[in-house]
VOBATI-220386 format. One record per residue (C-alpha): z, x, y; residue number from 1; residue in one letter. Coordinates in nm, 3 decimals. Example, Ala and Ser with C-alpha at 12.3 -4.5 7.8 and 13.67 -1.06 7.14 Angstrom:
<recs>
(rec (0.780 1.230 -0.450) 1 'A')
(rec (0.714 1.367 -0.106) 2 'S')
</recs>
This chain:
<recs>
(rec (1.946 0.085 1.451) 1 'X')
(rec (2.020 -0.215 1.226) 2 'X')
(rec (1.747 -0.452 1.084) 3 'X')
(rec (1.705 -0.807 1.220) 4 'X')
(rec (1.732 -1.047 0.944) 5 'X')
(rec (1.772 -1.392 0.885) 6 'X')
(rec (2.126 -1.519 0.846) 7 'X')
(rec (2.024 -1.876 0.783) 8 'X')
(rec (1.984 -1.888 0.413) 9 'X')
(rec (2.237 -1.707 0.166) 10 'X')
(rec (2.135 -1.412 -0.021) 11 'X')
(rec (2.015 -1.467 -0.359) 12 'X')
(rec (2.072 -1.230 -0.689) 13 'X')
(rec (1.774 -1.017 -0.811) 14 'X')
(rec (1.510 -1.246 -1.008) 15 'X')
(rec (1.557 -1.164 -1.380) 16 'X')
(rec (1.283 -0.994 -1.578) 17 'X')
(rec (1.036 -1.261 -1.699) 18 'X')
(rec (1.003 -1.353 -2.057) 19 'X')
(rec (0.616 -1.271 -2.136) 20 'X')
(rec (0.625 -1.508 -2.430) 21 'X')
(rec (0.646 -1.819 -2.198) 22 'X')
(rec (0.367 -1.690 -1.969) 23 'X')
(rec (0.018 -1.880 -1.977) 24 'X')
(rec (-0.266 -1.683 -2.155) 25 'X')
(rec (-0.445 -1.573 -1.856) 26 'X')
(rec (-0.100 -1.435 -1.738) 27 'X')
(rec (-0.052 -1.245 -2.092) 28 'X')
(rec (-0.405 -1.122 -2.080) 29 'X')
(rec (-0.345 -0.955 -1.759) 30 'X')
(rec (-0.025 -0.779 -1.844) 31 'X')
(rec (-0.185 -0.641 -2.152) 32 'X')
(rec (-0.468 -0.510 -1.975) 33 'X')
(rec (-0.234 -0.335 -1.715) 34 'X')
(rec (-0.061 -0.173 -2.039) 35 'X')
(rec (-0.390 -0.071 -2.154) 36 'X')
(rec (-0.469 0.122 -1.825) 37 'X')
(rec (-0.123 0.286 -1.806) 38 'X')
(rec (-0.234 0.460 -2.169) 39 'X')
(rec (-0.504 0.650 -1.989) 40 'X')
(rec (-0.419 0.959 -1.845) 41 'X')
(rec (-0.413 0.946 -1.451) 42 'X')
(rec (-0.760 1.078 -1.293) 43 'X')
(rec (-0.773 0.882 -0.969) 44 'X')
(rec (-1.026 0.656 -0.781) 45 'X')
(rec (-1.359 0.816 -0.759) 46 'X')
(rec (-1.733 0.733 -0.667) 47 'X')
(rec (-1.895 0.849 -0.997) 48 'X')
(rec (-1.612 0.871 -1.234) 49 'X')
(rec (-1.576 1.255 -1.201) 50 'X')
(rec (-1.311 1.408 -0.977) 51 'X')
(rec (-1.426 1.612 -0.666) 52 'X')
(rec (-1.212 1.924 -0.695) 53 'X')
(rec (-1.078 2.135 -0.425) 54 'X')
(rec (-1.010 1.859 -0.171) 55 'X')
(rec (-0.637 1.876 -0.157) 56 'X')
(rec (-0.499 2.238 -0.137) 57 'X')
(rec (-0.126 2.328 -0.097) 58 'X')
(rec (-0.086 2.453 0.270) 59 'X')
(rec (0.145 2.431 0.566) 60 'X')
(rec (0.106 2.172 0.806) 61 'X')
(rec (0.381 2.258 1.045) 62 'X')
(rec (0.519 1.904 1.046) 63 'X')
(rec (0.878 1.885 0.905) 64 'X')
(rec (0.963 1.644 0.652) 65 'X')
(rec (1.329 1.692 0.706) 66 'X')
(rec (1.391 1.346 0.860) 67 'X')
(rec (1.286 1.165 0.517) 68 'X')
(rec (1.496 1.439 0.311) 69 'X')
(rec (1.800 1.313 0.534) 70 'X')
(rec (1.721 0.950 0.516) 71 'X')
(rec (1.699 0.991 0.131) 72 'X')
(rec (1.989 1.169 0.105) 73 'X')
(rec (2.196 0.934 0.313) 74 'X')
(rec (2.072 0.634 0.095) 75 'X')
(rec (2.179 0.805 -0.229) 76 'X')
(rec (2.510 0.880 -0.108) 77 'X')
(rec (2.560 0.518 -0.053) 78 'X')
(rec (2.502 0.438 -0.421) 79 'X')
(rec (2.783 0.447 -0.711) 80 'X')
(rec (2.699 0.642 -1.000) 81 'X')
(rec (2.547 0.373 -1.218) 82 'X')
(rec (2.306 0.280 -0.914) 83 'X')
(rec (2.200 0.662 -0.876) 84 'X')
(rec (2.101 0.644 -1.234) 85 'X')
(rec (1.909 0.329 -1.201) 86 'X')
(rec (1.715 0.443 -0.895) 87 'X')
(rec (1.639 0.791 -1.007) 88 'X')
(rec (1.313 0.912 -1.193) 89 'X')
(rec (1.176 1.242 -1.286) 90 'X')
(rec (0.887 1.363 -1.027) 91 'X')
(rec (0.645 1.355 -1.285) 92 'X')
(rec (0.726 1.005 -1.432) 93 'X')
(rec (0.464 0.763 -1.506) 94 'X')
(rec (0.664 0.509 -1.351) 95 'X')
(rec (0.498 0.575 -1.042) 96 'X')
(rec (0.193 0.380 -1.176) 97 'X')
(rec (0.379 0.062 -1.252) 98 'X')
(rec (0.363 -0.098 -0.934) 99 'X')
(rec (0.171 -0.447 -0.873) 100 'X')
(rec (0.140 -0.686 -0.594) 101 'X')
(rec (0.225 -0.975 -0.828) 102 'X')
(rec (0.559 -1.128 -0.744) 103 'X')
(rec (0.678 -1.160 -1.090) 104 'X')
(rec (0.977 -0.928 -1.207) 105 'X')
(rec (0.772 -0.738 -1.445) 106 'X')
(rec (0.775 -0.358 -1.505) 107 'X')
(rec (0.975 -0.346 -1.193) 108 'X')
(rec (1.200 -0.057 -1.184) 109 'X')
(rec (1.478 0.116 -0.945) 110 'X')
(rec (1.712 -0.098 -0.764) 111 'X')
(rec (1.630 -0.435 -0.616) 112 'X')
(rec (1.724 -0.489 -0.238) 113 'X')
(rec (1.889 -0.796 -0.349) 114 'X')
(rec (2.122 -0.612 -0.549) 115 'X')
(rec (2.224 -0.382 -0.264) 116 'X')
(rec (2.481 -0.475 0.003) 117 'X')
(rec (2.402 -0.445 0.381) 118 'X')
(rec (2.459 -0.095 0.458) 119 'X')
(rec (2.252 0.003 0.145) 120 'X')
(rec (1.960 -0.187 0.255) 121 'X')
(rec (1.989 -0.050 0.608) 122 'X')
(rec (1.977 0.277 0.458) 123 'X')
(rec (1.667 0.173 0.262) 124 'X')
(rec (1.494 0.079 0.595) 125 'X')
(rec (1.604 0.396 0.728) 126 'X')
(rec (1.394 0.591 0.485) 127 'X')
(rec (1.100 0.366 0.543) 128 'X')
(rec (1.150 0.410 0.919) 129 'X')
(rec (1.106 0.797 0.920) 130 'X')
(rec (0.860 0.784 0.647) 131 'X')
(rec (0.612 0.534 0.807) 132 'X')
(rec (0.410 0.506 1.150) 133 'X')
(rec (0.560 0.241 1.397) 134 'X')
(rec (0.314 -0.013 1.301) 135 'X')
(rec (0.301 0.048 0.922) 136 'X')
(rec (0.676 0.000 0.933) 137 'X')
(rec (0.652 -0.315 1.126) 138 'X')
(rec (0.389 -0.427 0.908) 139 'X')
(rec (0.593 -0.366 0.592) 140 'X')
(rec (0.903 -0.554 0.703) 141 'X')
(rec (0.724 -0.827 0.831) 142 'X')
(rec (0.564 -0.879 0.501) 143 'X')
(rec (0.863 -0.860 0.341) 144 'X')
(rec (1.022 -1.132 0.559) 145 'X')
(rec (0.727 -1.339 0.515) 146 'X')
(rec (0.773 -1.349 0.150) 147 'X')
(rec (1.083 -1.544 0.246) 148 'X')
(rec (0.854 -1.796 0.443) 149 'X')
(rec (0.666 -1.822 0.126) 150 'X')
(rec (0.999 -1.914 -0.061) 151 'X')
(rec (1.059 -2.187 0.189) 152 'X')
(rec (0.699 -2.314 0.164) 153 'X')
(rec (0.689 -2.334 -0.226) 154 'X')
(rec (1.046 -2.406 -0.271) 155 'X')
(rec (1.081 -2.125 -0.521) 156 'X')
(rec (1.368 -1.909 -0.404) 157 'X')
(rec (1.407 -1.732 -0.733) 158 'X')
(rec (1.047 -1.594 -0.742) 159 'X')
(rec (0.999 -1.498 -0.368) 160 'X')
(rec (1.244 -1.367 -0.099) 161 'X')
(rec (1.277 -1.098 0.169) 162 'X')
(rec (1.480 -0.885 -0.055) 163 'X')
(rec (1.288 -0.915 -0.378) 164 'X')
(rec (1.166 -0.532 -0.363) 165 'X')
(rec (1.253 -0.228 -0.574) 166 'X')
(rec (1.342 0.091 -0.432) 167 'X')
(rec (1.298 0.392 -0.643) 168 'X')
(rec (1.356 0.804 -0.582) 169 'X')
(rec (1.133 1.044 -0.777) 170 'X')
(rec (1.243 1.392 -0.814) 171 'X')
(rec (1.560 1.520 -0.594) 172 'X')
(rec (1.507 1.516 -0.223) 173 'X')
(rec (1.412 1.863 -0.108) 174 'X')
(rec (1.256 2.068 0.187) 175 'X')
(rec (1.064 2.289 -0.063) 176 'X')
(rec (1.049 2.103 -0.403) 177 'X')
(rec (0.832 1.797 -0.497) 178 'X')
(rec (0.995 1.452 -0.437) 179 'X')
(rec (0.926 1.110 -0.338) 180 'X')
(rec (0.999 0.750 -0.318) 181 'X')
(rec (0.844 0.401 -0.399) 182 'X')
(rec (0.909 0.041 -0.279) 183 'X')
(rec (0.753 -0.217 -0.501) 184 'X')
(rec (0.728 -0.586 -0.458) 185 'X')
(rec (0.495 -0.871 -0.359) 186 'X')
(rec (0.275 -0.800 -0.077) 187 'X')
(rec (0.446 -0.465 -0.002) 188 'X')
(rec (0.391 -0.146 -0.240) 189 'X')
(rec (0.442 0.170 -0.083) 190 'X')
(rec (0.433 0.518 -0.269) 191 'X')
(rec (0.535 0.810 -0.060) 192 'X')
(rec (0.507 1.180 -0.200) 193 'X')
(rec (0.646 1.486 -0.023) 194 'X')
(rec (0.613 1.856 -0.074) 195 'X')
(rec (0.723 2.098 0.160) 196 'X')
(rec (0.564 1.981 0.487) 197 'X')
(rec (0.293 1.774 0.313) 198 'X')
(rec (0.314 1.408 0.281) 199 'X')
(rec (0.085 1.172 0.106) 200 'X')
(rec (0.138 0.802 0.137) 201 'X')
(rec (-0.060 0.620 -0.110) 202 'X')
(rec (-0.116 0.402 -0.273) 203 'X')
(rec (-0.004 0.156 -0.017) 204 'X')
(rec (-0.067 -0.196 -0.028) 205 'X')
(rec (0.042 -0.449 0.264) 206 'X')
(rec (-0.016 -0.832 0.281) 207 'X')
(rec (0.116 -1.173 0.309) 208 'X')
(rec (0.030 -1.547 0.234) 209 'X')
(rec (0.056 -1.686 0.485) 210 'X')
(rec (-0.053 -1.447 0.748) 211 'X')
(rec (0.147 -1.637 1.013) 212 'X')
(rec (0.459 -1.856 0.939) 213 'X')
(rec (0.430 -2.163 1.106) 214 'X')
(rec (0.787 -2.262 1.033) 215 'X')
(rec (1.095 -2.173 0.892) 216 'X')
(rec (1.341 -1.889 0.987) 217 'X')
(rec (1.055 -1.652 1.073) 218 'X')
(rec (0.843 -1.910 1.257) 219 'X')
(rec (0.576 -1.745 1.471) 220 'X')
(rec (0.587 -1.384 1.276) 221 'X')
(rec (0.227 -1.274 1.205) 222 'X')
(rec (0.081 -0.951 1.022) 223 'X')
(rec (-0.251 -0.764 0.961) 224 'X')
(rec (-0.420 -0.924 1.266) 225 'X')
(rec (-0.508 -0.588 1.397) 226 'X')
(rec (-0.643 -0.464 1.065) 227 'X')
(rec (-0.843 -0.787 1.034) 228 'X')
(rec (-0.969 -0.805 1.392) 229 'X')
(rec (-1.046 -0.441 1.449) 230 'X')
(rec (-1.249 -0.437 1.107) 231 'X')
(rec (-1.449 -0.765 1.227) 232 'X')
(rec (-1.486 -0.581 1.592) 233 'X')
(rec (-1.665 -0.305 1.406) 234 'X')
(rec (-1.907 -0.504 1.228) 235 'X')
(rec (-1.989 -0.695 1.540) 236 'X')
(rec (-2.076 -0.390 1.705) 237 'X')
(rec (-2.350 -0.324 1.456) 238 'X')
(rec (-2.708 -0.403 1.478) 239 'X')
(rec (-2.846 -0.673 1.240) 240 'X')
(rec (-3.036 -0.407 1.047) 241 'X')
(rec (-2.726 -0.213 1.021) 242 'X')
(rec (-2.503 -0.510 0.911) 243 'X')
(rec (-2.754 -0.583 0.652) 244 'X')
(rec (-2.702 -0.213 0.523) 245 'X')
(rec (-2.336 -0.256 0.538) 246 'X')
(rec (-2.330 -0.577 0.351) 247 'X')
(rec (-2.310 -0.505 -0.017) 248 'X')
(rec (-2.247 -0.827 -0.140) 249 'X')
(rec (-2.171 -1.219 -0.042) 250 'X')
(rec (-1.932 -1.292 -0.314) 251 'X')
(rec (-1.569 -1.225 -0.227) 252 'X')
(rec (-1.371 -1.051 -0.492) 253 'X')
(rec (-1.076 -1.217 -0.572) 254 'X')
(rec (-0.857 -0.882 -0.551) 255 'X')
(rec (-0.905 -0.548 -0.415) 256 'X')
(rec (-1.115 -0.328 -0.632) 257 'X')
(rec (-0.825 -0.064 -0.619) 258 'X')
(rec (-0.499 -0.275 -0.624) 259 'X')
(rec (-0.246 -0.202 -0.864) 260 'X')
(rec (-0.311 -0.075 -1.231) 261 'X')
(rec (-0.648 0.048 -1.095) 262 'X')
(rec (-0.588 0.393 -1.052) 263 'X')
(rec (-0.876 0.546 -1.230) 264 'X')
(rec (-1.147 0.302 -1.135) 265 'X')
(rec (-1.496 0.423 -1.020) 266 'X')
(rec (-1.622 0.252 -0.719) 267 'X')
(rec (-1.949 0.338 -0.558) 268 'X')
(rec (-1.963 0.448 -0.203) 269 'X')
(rec (-2.231 0.208 -0.092) 270 'X')
(rec (-2.281 0.074 0.254) 271 'X')
(rec (-2.350 0.196 0.595) 272 'X')
(rec (-2.308 0.595 0.632) 273 'X')
(rec (-2.125 0.738 0.945) 274 'X')
(rec (-2.433 0.948 1.013) 275 'X')
(rec (-2.656 0.653 1.044) 276 'X')
(rec (-2.403 0.509 1.329) 277 'X')
(rec (-2.447 0.541 1.702) 278 'X')
(rec (-2.210 0.753 1.888) 279 'X')
(rec (-2.038 0.473 2.034) 280 'X')
(rec (-1.989 0.292 1.667) 281 'X')
(rec (-1.887 0.613 1.544) 282 'X')
(rec (-1.589 0.620 1.771) 283 'X')
(rec (-1.508 0.277 1.712) 284 'X')
(rec (-1.494 0.362 1.337) 285 'X')
(rec (-1.265 0.644 1.416) 286 'X')
(rec (-1.031 0.385 1.588) 287 'X')
(rec (-1.043 0.176 1.294) 288 'X')
(rec (-0.959 0.490 1.050) 289 'X')
(rec (-0.674 0.564 1.285) 290 'X')
(rec (-0.528 0.213 1.217) 291 'X')
(rec (-0.482 0.343 0.873) 292 'X')
(rec (-0.410 0.703 0.899) 293 'X')
(rec (-0.152 0.599 1.133) 294 'X')
(rec (0.049 0.438 0.844) 295 'X')
(rec (0.195 0.811 0.832) 296 'X')
(rec (0.452 0.896 1.104) 297 'X')
(rec (0.414 1.101 1.417) 298 'X')
(rec (0.265 1.431 1.334) 299 'X')
(rec (0.186 1.363 0.986) 300 'X')
(rec (-0.074 1.106 1.097) 301 'X')
(rec (-0.261 1.367 1.299) 302 'X')
(rec (-0.256 1.590 0.996) 303 'X')
(rec (-0.419 1.291 0.805) 304 'X')
(rec (-0.677 1.202 1.065) 305 'X')
(rec (-0.785 1.583 1.064) 306 'X')
(rec (-0.826 1.566 0.683) 307 'X')
(rec (-1.020 1.257 0.716) 308 'X')
(rec (-1.227 1.363 1.002) 309 'X')
(rec (-1.346 1.677 0.799) 310 'X')
(rec (-1.539 1.416 0.571) 311 'X')
(rec (-1.695 1.201 0.846) 312 'X')
(rec (-2.049 1.274 0.741) 313 'X')
(rec (-1.968 1.149 0.378) 314 'X')
(rec (-1.783 0.828 0.513) 315 'X')
(rec (-1.934 0.499 0.456) 316 'X')
(rec (-1.847 0.127 0.586) 317 'X')
(rec (-1.915 -0.172 0.363) 318 'X')
(rec (-1.885 -0.539 0.406) 319 'X')
(rec (-1.866 -0.829 0.171) 320 'X')
(rec (-1.918 -1.202 0.277) 321 'X')
(rec (-2.029 -1.390 0.572) 322 'X')
(rec (-2.032 -1.257 0.917) 323 'X')
(rec (-1.926 -1.510 1.160) 324 'X')
(rec (-1.618 -1.582 1.358) 325 'X')
(rec (-1.425 -1.798 1.089) 326 'X')
(rec (-1.542 -1.699 0.764) 327 'X')
(rec (-1.318 -1.471 0.540) 328 'X')
(rec (-1.428 -1.122 0.447) 329 'X')
(rec (-1.366 -0.802 0.276) 330 'X')
(rec (-1.450 -0.448 0.436) 331 'X')
(rec (-1.380 -0.100 0.313) 332 'X')
(rec (-1.429 0.262 0.445) 333 'X')
(rec (-1.451 0.526 0.183) 334 'X')
(rec (-1.491 0.902 0.205) 335 'X')
(rec (-1.389 1.172 -0.072) 336 'X')
(rec (-1.036 1.182 0.094) 337 'X')
(rec (-0.967 0.789 0.179) 338 'X')
(rec (-1.038 0.459 0.063) 339 'X')
(rec (-0.935 0.178 0.274) 340 'X')
(rec (-1.018 -0.195 0.194) 341 'X')
(rec (-0.923 -0.503 0.375) 342 'X')
(rec (-0.977 -0.849 0.223) 343 'X')
(rec (-0.912 -1.193 0.248) 344 'X')
(rec (-0.799 -1.396 -0.069) 345 'X')
(rec (-0.786 -1.751 -0.191) 346 'X')
(rec (-0.460 -1.923 -0.210) 347 'X')
(rec (-0.240 -1.797 -0.472) 348 'X')
(rec (0.113 -1.908 -0.416) 349 'X')
(rec (-0.027 -2.168 -0.188) 350 'X')
(rec (-0.281 -2.335 -0.404) 351 'X')
(rec (-0.597 -2.527 -0.333) 352 'X')
(rec (-0.690 -2.359 -0.007) 353 'X')
(rec (-0.967 -2.141 -0.132) 354 'X')
(rec (-1.069 -1.839 0.038) 355 'X')
(rec (-0.934 -1.822 0.404) 356 'X')
(rec (-0.796 -1.598 0.651) 357 'X')
(rec (-0.466 -1.725 0.581) 358 'X')
(rec (-0.405 -1.486 0.306) 359 'X')
(rec (-0.501 -1.090 0.334) 360 'X')
(rec (-0.429 -0.766 0.196) 361 'X')
(rec (-0.481 -0.404 0.327) 362 'X')
(rec (-0.478 -0.119 0.090) 363 'X')
(rec (-0.501 0.233 0.113) 364 'X')
(rec (-0.573 0.499 -0.140) 365 'X')
(rec (-0.618 0.879 -0.161) 366 'X')
(rec (-0.934 0.930 -0.407) 367 'X')
(rec (-1.027 1.198 -0.636) 368 'X')
(rec (-0.705 1.256 -0.779) 369 'X')
(rec (-0.416 1.268 -0.489) 370 'X')
(rec (-0.291 0.906 -0.523) 371 'X')
(rec (0.086 0.973 -0.563) 372 'X')
(rec (0.030 1.323 -0.439) 373 'X')
(rec (-0.064 1.392 -0.800) 374 'X')
(rec (-0.322 1.661 -0.705) 375 'X')
(rec (-0.069 1.861 -0.517) 376 'X')
(rec (0.202 1.813 -0.750) 377 'X')
(rec (-0.034 1.964 -1.044) 378 'X')
(rec (-0.074 2.267 -0.820) 379 'X')
(rec (0.296 2.289 -0.762) 380 'X')
(rec (0.396 2.284 -1.109) 381 'X')
(rec (0.105 2.528 -1.198) 382 'X')
(rec (0.229 2.794 -0.948) 383 'X')
(rec (0.394 3.095 -1.100) 384 'X')
(rec (0.771 3.077 -1.075) 385 'X')
</recs>
């Protein structure tokens, strides 16, 4: 099934790698801090700085990953030799960790969709379609399309665009050996690791500025409204005392706690514990969790929900910001095996708008060492041959 893409603007070349020497100091400092973080060995997001062991065993899930293998192989078959070299990385490459939400072409790797022809891009979309749940796929593609809206609004077609996303393949697609893929670009960062019939889909950040296209080729398109409204509705269903317990701050963070280059951050699991919620509230929280576990496709989403459900008594909900019908906000759901954060941001590409519900991100990580499937990969590589 071919993707619907606007044909009302010409295809643009991939943006060139930016010259860091010409950047303002605040961006130079940011990029320097990223490089420092990459020098640390990967540990993973934790609550205390110490990884909880034994959470992610190698096992059979009974859910096939063959559709992903076939889609990845079909994509690779569309490439010439030079493209296959450019898109391919070892399974244990540190390049996995080089993703970021920033729109600039810095540390990007693999092949930019703008460099691909129509059938090759369709092959990438086919890989996304079988690797993601339906809502997640729809959100990812809308995030990419709304990046085109941002190009229209800013008048910066060489910085923003629907095809300014980089695809990479790690390892060799296989039914029994570890492999994966990554899509990296502004407001759409997806890491997918596959080992046998196990699937890890994190880190995964989806977002948009603006949330809704009010004009242009994608006028009327909107994203993340369900993640926004369902998180707000859960908070609304709490008693005043519970809301006070859930609220861990009033000042919204500029960015998520666990965004790009924050692989090893320690985030305390403060907030309202699941065990202190009523039965009705617990069921509502489960529906919110499903919104994010359903980012995986079909049966894999059920496996992930079962994994998350095993740690409900260690799960907490936290909120930052005012609670009313219009104010921007931050929320997260956190357990030993999943870290979810949704947050509104101030205007960045669209300046002088302040914090509002016009700019939002939703991010999922797998704490305690299994982002990028690292915990599974280590066990796989350590197995006797």
